[in-house]
Every structure is written in C-alpha cells, then in structure tokens.
C-alpha positions in Angstrom: 0.4 0.0 -0.2 2.8 2.2 0.8 4.3 1.8 -2.5 1.1 2.2 -4.6 0.3 5.5 -2.8 4.1 6.8 -3.0 4.3 5.5 -6.8 0.9 6.0 -8.4 1.7 7.8 -11.4 5.3 8.1 -10.9 7.9 8.1 -13.6 11.1 6.1 -13.4 14.4 8.0 -13.6 18.1 6.6 -13.9 18.9 4.0 -11.1 21.0 5.5 -8.9 22.6 2.2 -7.8 21.6 -1.4 -8.4 24.5 -3.0 -6.3 24.0 -4.2 -2.7 22.5 -0.9 -1.5 20.1 -0.1 -3.9 18.8 3.4 -4.9 16.0 4.2 -7.1 14.4 7.4 -7.9 11.3 8.4 -9.6 9.6 11.7 -10.6 6.0 12.6 -9.9 4.3 15.9 -10.5 7.2 18.3 -9.0 8.9 16.3 -6.6 11.1 13.0 -6.6 10.2 9.8 -4.8 13.6 8.0 -3.5 13.4 4.4 -2.4 16.5 2.7 -0.9 17.8 -0.3 0.8 20.1 -3.0 1.8 19.7 -6.1 -0.6 22.5 -8.3 1.7 20.8 -6.9 5.2 20.1 -10.4 7.1 19.3 -8.9 10.8 22.5 -9.6 12.1 23.9 -6.0 12.6 22.5 -2.9 13.6 20.8 -1.2 10.5 22.3 1.6 8.5 20.6 5.0 9.6 21.2 8.2 7.3 20.3 11.7 9.0 18.1 13.6 6.5 17.0 17.5 7.3 13.2 17.6 7.3 13.6 20.7 5.6 14.9 18.9 2.6 12.5 15.2 2.3 9.8 13.7 4.2 11.0 10.2 5.3 9.0 7.4 5.4 9.0 3.5 6.1 7.9 0.9 4.2 4.6 0.5 6.5 3.8 4.0 5.2 4.9 5.9 9.0 7.2 8.8 9.4 10.3 7.8 9.9 11.9 8.4 13.7 13.5 11.4 14.6 17.0 12.1 15.5 17.3 12.0 19.5 17.2 15.9 20.4 16.6 17.2 17.5 13.3 16.8 15.8 14.1 18.5 12.5 16.4 15.4 11.5 14.7 12.6 10.1 16.7 9.1 10.4 16.5 7.0 7.1 16.8 3.5 7.7 18.8 1.4 4.9 17.7 -2.3 5.6 16.1 -5.0 3.9 12.9 -3.2 4.1 13.1 0.1 1.7 12.6 3.3 3.2 11.2 6.0 1.2 12.1 10.1 0.9 10.1 12.7 -1.2 11.9 15.7 -1.4 12.4 18.6 -4.5 14.8 17.7 -7.4 17.8 19.8 -6.0 17.7 17.7 -3.0 18.3 14.5 -4.5 22.2 14.3 -5.0 22.8 15.5 -1.6 20.3 12.9 0.0 22.5 10.3 -2.1 25.5 11.9 -0.7 24.4 11.4 2.6 23.3 7.4 2.0 26.6 7.0 0.4 28.6 8.5 3.2 26.9 6.3 5.7 27.9 3.6 3.9 31.3 4.6 3.7 31.7 5.3 7.5 30.0 2.2 8.4 29.7 -0.6 5.8 31.6 0.1 2.8 32.3 -3.5 1.7 31.4 -7.2 2.3 34.0 -9.8 2.8 33.7 -13.4 2.0 36.7 -16.2 3.7 37.2 -19.4 3.2 40.3 -22.1 3.7 40.8 -24.2 0.2 43.7 -25.5 2.6 44.7 -25.5 6.3 47.6 -23.1 5.0 45.8 -20.8 2.6 42.9 -18.5 2.9 41.0 -16.9 0.0 39.2 -13.7 0.6 36.6 -11.8 -1.7 36.5 -8.0 -0.9 33.4 -6.7 -2.3 32.4 -2.7 -2.7 28.7 -2.1 -1.8 29.2 1.5 -3.0 27.8 3.2 -6.0 30.9 4.7 -6.3 34.5 3.6 -6.5 36.2 3.0 -3.1 40.1 3.7 -3.0 42.1 3.1 -0.2 44.0 0.2 1.7 43.3 -2.8 3.7 45.3 -4.7 6.9 44.5 -8.3 7.6 45.1 -10.9 10.5 44.1 -13.7 12.1 42.8 -14.4 15.1 42.8 -18.3 16.6 40.9 -19.9 19.4 43.1 -19.2 22.1 43.1 -15.4 21.2 46.6 -15.4 19.7 46.6 -12.9 16.7 49.1 -13.3 13.5 49.1 -9.9 11.2 48.9 -11.4 7.5 49.1 -8.2 5.5 49.3 -4.4 6.3 48.6 -1.5 4.0 47.6 -3.3 1.1 46.2 -1.1 -1.7 42.6 -1.3 -2.5 40.7 0.0 -5.9 37.5 -1.5 -6.5 34.9 0.3 -9.4 31.4 0.9 -8.4 29.8 -2.8 -7.3 33.5 -4.7 -7.9 35.4 -7.0 -5.8 38.9 -7.7 -5.2 40.6 -11.4 -4.5 43.4 -12.2 -2.0 44.8 -15.5 -1.5 47.0 -15.3 1.5 49.6 -18.3 2.7 49.5 -19.1 6.1 53.1 -19.7 8.1 51.0 -22.2 10.5 48.5 -24.5 9.6 44.7 -23.4 10.8 43.2 -24.9 13.8 40.1 -26.9 13.4 37.9 -24.6 15.3 37.7 -21.2 16.6 39.4 -18.8 14.0 38.5 -15.5 12.7 39.4 -13.5 10.1 39.8 -9.8 11.0 39.8 -7.0 8.1 40.3 -3.5 8.2 39.7 -1.5 5.6 40.7 2.6 5.4 39.3 4.8 2.5 41.6 7.0 0.9 39.9 10.0 1.5 40.3 9.7 5.0 38.0 8.7 8.0 38.4 5.8 10.8 39.3 2.4 9.5 36.2 0.1 9.2 36.9 -3.5 10.7 35.1 -6.8 9.5 35.3 -9.5 11.5 34.8 -13.1 9.6 34.7 -16.5 12.1 35.5 -19.7 10.2 33.5 -22.3 10.0 34.5 -24.9 12.3 36.5 -27.8 9.8 35.9 -31.9 11.0 38.6 -34.6 10.2 38.5 -36.9 7.1 41.0 -39.5 8.2 43.3 -41.4 5.8 42.1 -45.5 5.2 44.3 -48.2 5.6 42.2 -51.1 4.1 41.6 -51.9 0.6 38.7 -50.6 -1.3 37.0 -54.5 -1.0 37.7 -54.3 2.8 36.1 -51.0 3.0 32.6 -52.3 1.3 32.7 -55.4 3.9 33.7 -53.6 6.9 31.1 -52.6 9.7 30.9 -48.9 10.9 33.0 -48.6 13.8 30.4 -47.6 16.5 33.0 -45.9 19.1 34.8 -43.8 16.1 35.4 -40.3 17.6 34.9 -39.0 13.5 31.8 -40.9 13.4 28.6 -38.8 12.5 25.2 -39.8 14.0 21.9 -38.4 13.0 19.1 -39.3 15.0 17.4 -36.2 16.4 14.7 -34.3 15.4 16.0 -31.4 14.8 18.1 -32.8 11.9 15.0 -33.8 10.2 13.5 -31.8 7.5 10.9 -30.5 6.9 9.9 -28.9 10.4 6.7 -29.6 10.2 5.5 -31.5 12.9 3.2 -33.6 10.7 5.7 -35.3 8.6 5.6 -38.5 10.5 8.8 -38.6 11.9 8.3 -40.2 15.8 11.8 -41.5 16.8 15.3 -43.1 15.1 13.2 -45.7 14.7 11.7 -44.0 11.3 14.7 -42.6 10.0 18.2 -42.3 11.5 21.7 -42.9 10.1 25.4 -43.5 11.4 27.8 -42.4 8.8 31.6 -41.9 8.1 34.0 -40.4 5.8 37.8 -41.5 4.6 40.2 -41.3 1.9 43.1 -42.6 0.2 45.0 -42.1 -3.0 42.2 -44.1 -5.0 39.2 -42.7 -3.5 37.2 -40.8 -1.1 34.7 -43.2 0.9 31.3 -42.5 1.9 30.0 -45.2 4.7 26.4 -45.2 6.2 24.4 -47.4 8.3 20.4 -46.1 7.9 17.7 -47.3 10.5 14.7 -47.2 8.2 11.4 -49.1 9.4 10.0 -49.4 5.8 12.0 -49.5 2.7 10.2 -48.0 -0.4 12.1 -47.3 -3.5 10.6 -47.6 -7.3 12.3 -44.9 -9.0 15.0 -45.5 -11.5 18.1 -43.1 -12.7 17.6 -39.4 -11.7 14.1 -39.3 -10.0 15.9 -41.9 -7.3 15.7 -39.1 -4.9 12.1 -39.8 -4.8 12.2 -42.7 -2.7 14.7 -44.2 -0.1 18.1 -42.8 -1.0 21.2 -40.7 -0.2 22.1 -37.5 -1.7 25.9 -36.9 -1.3 27.0 -33.3 -2.4 30.9 -31.7 -2.2 32.3 -28.0 -3.0 35.3 -29.1 -3.8 36.9 -25.7 -3.7 35.2 -24.6 -0.3 34.6 -21.4 -2.2 30.3 -21.3 -1.9 28.9 -17.9 -1.1 26.1 -17.3 1.1 22.7 -17.7 -0.9 24.0 -19.0 -4.0 23.6 -22.0 -5.9 26.2 -24.5 -6.8 29.0 -23.4 -8.8 31.6 -24.9 -11.3 33.5 -27.1 -8.8 30.3 -28.7 -7.2 29.1 -32.6 -7.4 25.9 -34.1 -6.0 25.9 -37.7 -6.4 23.1 -40.3 -5.6 22.8 -43.4 -4.2 19.9 -46.0 -4.1 18.9 -49.8 -3.6 16.5 -50.4 -6.9 13.7 -52.2 -7.2 15.3 -55.2 -8.4 17.7 -55.5 -5.4 20.6 -53.5 -7.5 22.4 -50.6 -6.7 21.7 -47.3 -8.2 24.9 -44.6 -8.4 23.5 -41.2 -10.4 25.1 -37.9 -10.8 22.5 -34.8 -11.0 25.3 -32.2 -10.6 29.1 -32.0 -12.2 31.3 -29.5 -13.4 31.6 -28.6 -16.7 33.6 -31.8 -18.7 32.5 -33.9 -15.9 29.6 -36.5 -17.2 26.7 -36.4 -15.1 23.9 -39.5 -15.3 24.9 -42.8 -14.5 28.1 -43.9 -12.6 29.6 -47.4 -13.6 33.3 -47.1 -11.8 32.3 -46.5 -8.3 32.7 -49.5 -6.2 29.4 -49.7 -4.0 27.8 -51.8 -1.8 24.1 -51.1 -0.9 22.0 -53.9 0.7 19.1 -54.1 3.0 19.5 -56.2 6.2 16.0 -56.2 8.7 15.2 -52.6 9.3 18.8 -51.2 8.0 20.0 -50.2 4.3 23.7 -50.4 4.6 25.7 -48.0 2.0 29.2 -48.2 1.1 30.4 -46.2 -1.9 33.9 -45.4 -2.8 34.0 -42.4 -5.4 37.3 -42.0 -7.2 39.4 -38.8 -7.6 38.7 -38.4 -11.0 35.0 -38.2 -10.0 35.8 -35.4 -7.6 38.0 -33.6 -9.7 39.4 -30.6 -9.3 39.8 -32.4 -5.1 43.0 -33.7 -4.6 43.9 -36.8 -2.3 46.1 -34.4 -0.2 46.7 -34.0 3.3 45.3 -30.7 4.5 43.0 -30.1 1.6 39.6 -28.7 3.0 36.5 -28.9 1.1 32.5 -28.8 1.7 30.5 -31.9 2.3 26.6 -32.7 2.8 24.6 -35.8 2.6 21.0 -36.4 3.3 19.1 -39.7 3.9 15.4 -39.5 2.3 12.5 -41.5 3.6 9.7 -42.9 1.7 7.3 -45.6 3.4 5.6 -45.9 0.0 3.4 -42.6 -0.3 6.1 -40.5 -1.6 9.0 -38.9 0.2 8.0 -37.6 3.4 11.1 -36.2 5.1 14.7 -36.4 5.1 17.7 -36.4 7.7 21.4 -34.9 7.1 24.2 -32.7 8.4 22.5 -29.4 7.4 20.3 -27.6 5.1 21.1 -27.4 1.5 20.5 -29.9 -0.6 16.6 -30.9 -0.8 15.0 -27.6 -0.1 17.4 -25.6 -2.5 21.1 -26.1 -3.5 23.0 -24.5 -0.7 26.5 -25.3 -0.8 27.6 -22.6 1.6 25.8 -24.3 4.7 27.5 -27.7 4.0 29.8 -29.3 6.6 33.8 -28.0 6.5 36.1 -31.2 6.3 39.8 -31.6 5.6 41.7 -34.8 4.6 44.0 -35.7 7.5 46.7 -38.7 7.8 
C-alpha cells in the first residue's frame, strides 16, 4: 500500500545504485520519490541510519509511517537502510545531497562485504566487494585470531582499488596451519579520502577431520561401521530432520536415522552409512531416485561457496539407492563442465537391506571429484541427506545440514579436511 501510494503515476528515473545498496528514484509531479534498501541485510547487524533534514525531505518507512526523529533534534529524520525499503519525498535539487548522505553512511559504516574460505589449512581465500555506487580506493589490513586469542598479522596497508560494485580477490599463505575450530579473520578497510578504519570480522567455520583409510576398497565395502569412532557422524535427532513440520510422520530414530563416516586414500573418497528405516520404498530409476529411500551426497570441492548461492563450476551431487530389483544405483545430478552427469559405472559400491537397516558403502574415485585432490590438509565442503519414503512419496529427510533438498546451498555444508 505504501509503494502504491507513493509511486502511483510516477516515472522511473535512471537507477542510482543497483549494487548491494539499492537506490531507485522516480519523478512524481514536481517532486522526486527515492527508495533505498540493503539487499544483503540479514538482521545480524544494526541497520544503517542516514540523517536527513526534514527541510529537505519527508522520510517514510515501508509501512507508511513517518521515520523516527534524531534524538534531541526533531528537525532531522533517521532514514533506515535495511532489507525493508525506506522512502523519501524531496525536491529534485535535493536528490544529489541525499544520495551523498546515503553513500557517506555506507562508506563510514559498511563499505564492503568480505567472504573468507580456507581451500587448505595453510591457505586463505578472500573476496572483498565494494557496496558503494562509486569506486572505493584505500587500503586494507588483515589478521587472523585463533581459538586461544592469539593474533597473527597477515597483511598491512595493501592497496585497494574497486570499481562501483566491484570486488577484489586475495589469496594468503599461512605460516602455520589453521586449527580446526575457533578461527576468525579480521579485515580493516581505510578509505583513501580519510576517516576511521572500518573493521569486519569473519569467523571461519569449524572443520571436521576426514581420516586416511588403511584398508583396501574391497575391505571397505565389507567392513562394519565402528560404533565408537571419534569421527562417526550420528543423525538421530528431530532437529536434524526436515521439513520441520510436525505432521510429517517422524516420531523416533526407528522411523529414520543414520550413522555415517568419511575416509580417504590415494584412490577414493569413501562414504559409509548405516541407515535405520522401518519401511524401505524405492521404485524410481535413474535421476528420480531422490523420490524414494536414497542418499544424496554433495561436495563443494574448493570450499568456495558464497552465501545464498547455488552450485558453481566445481561442485558435485551424487545419489545412492537400492533399486527395486535389489541392484545398487549410483547417479550424478551435478558435475562441473566437462564431467559427465548421469549414471556412474566405475564406482565400487555396496547397497543392501538387512532387517530394518539399509547399508550404503560407496568409494568415489578422485577422477569423479576433480579438482579435489587426495592431499592431506585439503579442505572441502560436504553434505548428505537420507530420504524416507514409506510408499507414499518422500515425506522427510535427515542430514548433516540444510542445503540439498530445500535449495542447493553449498555454503551451508559441513567443512572437512583430509588428514593422515
């Protein structure tokens, strides 16, 4: 209703900013209506607030309410730049000043976003992206804080030159390997125009070990899962089941639960899972096996997934199922360019039903996981889900994390590192 009221009969003007900070303007009668919002705001930080003199503009919230006033000064409105658009009605000659105020607030508080990944325990990969509708020039300092509070300076005074909405990649080699938990990367940006440095802190996700396997592939296929292994993955809690809808039918681990383990050697990445499922149902074939009892296993080989983004050109998704004729099915839905999707024939696999359990054993050759390489210290993202179909369609699934069935979101996956 607010948008309709403000913009009915308005004519769009050239877009002012179509980057992270969206700024659109419209001509209506003898005034300009400006809309501004933060497309990446996720409520984890205090929103930006821009001081706007009421002598220059009326400021409204998304709901049509007048914007709050600056404490102690009723002549200044606080325009909030968040996921919800704020609106200003002003004379055309005041538009450049308001845009400058918005850009100044972004410059002083949140000029860039930073994404950090660890392709290995001795490498950090960063991407710094300019959120402004103008170029950003300045410098950046980088440091690493470990779980025990120790700070290591990684770089100081690196020059930064980013066009409007542009990004700057950085790769840093660490002198000491990362610990598996509690790491945080600090970034301090200082604009060339002066002002205080803006600090951004990015915690690194916890990394789980994937141990080297000493047995042969044949021994792996026949071996039981060790019940007391420190790296055993146990999925048997309600919060690990999706959808969260309480009517889906999951009552206890007897309905669906799993124990799983990852390992590796120079030939294969090994996946083993024992699934408890009171009713086995799998009538689908080929790429439809996800509709029945099955495992979906997805891997981001470079640990470079971006928040909210789909698979990229180094990600895989495989499926494992026991077909209706008792034969194992291995399927690939997602593969990088040049790698074949579809049925997988060269994968040592064992899938069988034993009482109320389905046993999954699969050895994925590294050639089916390129560019991931069997090298100790390499970090990758991995997720898997186990689907349950009791004969009436897939009702629910249990897994390491979201990011496969609801939407393809590899940034949600668990981080693993190959260790000896």
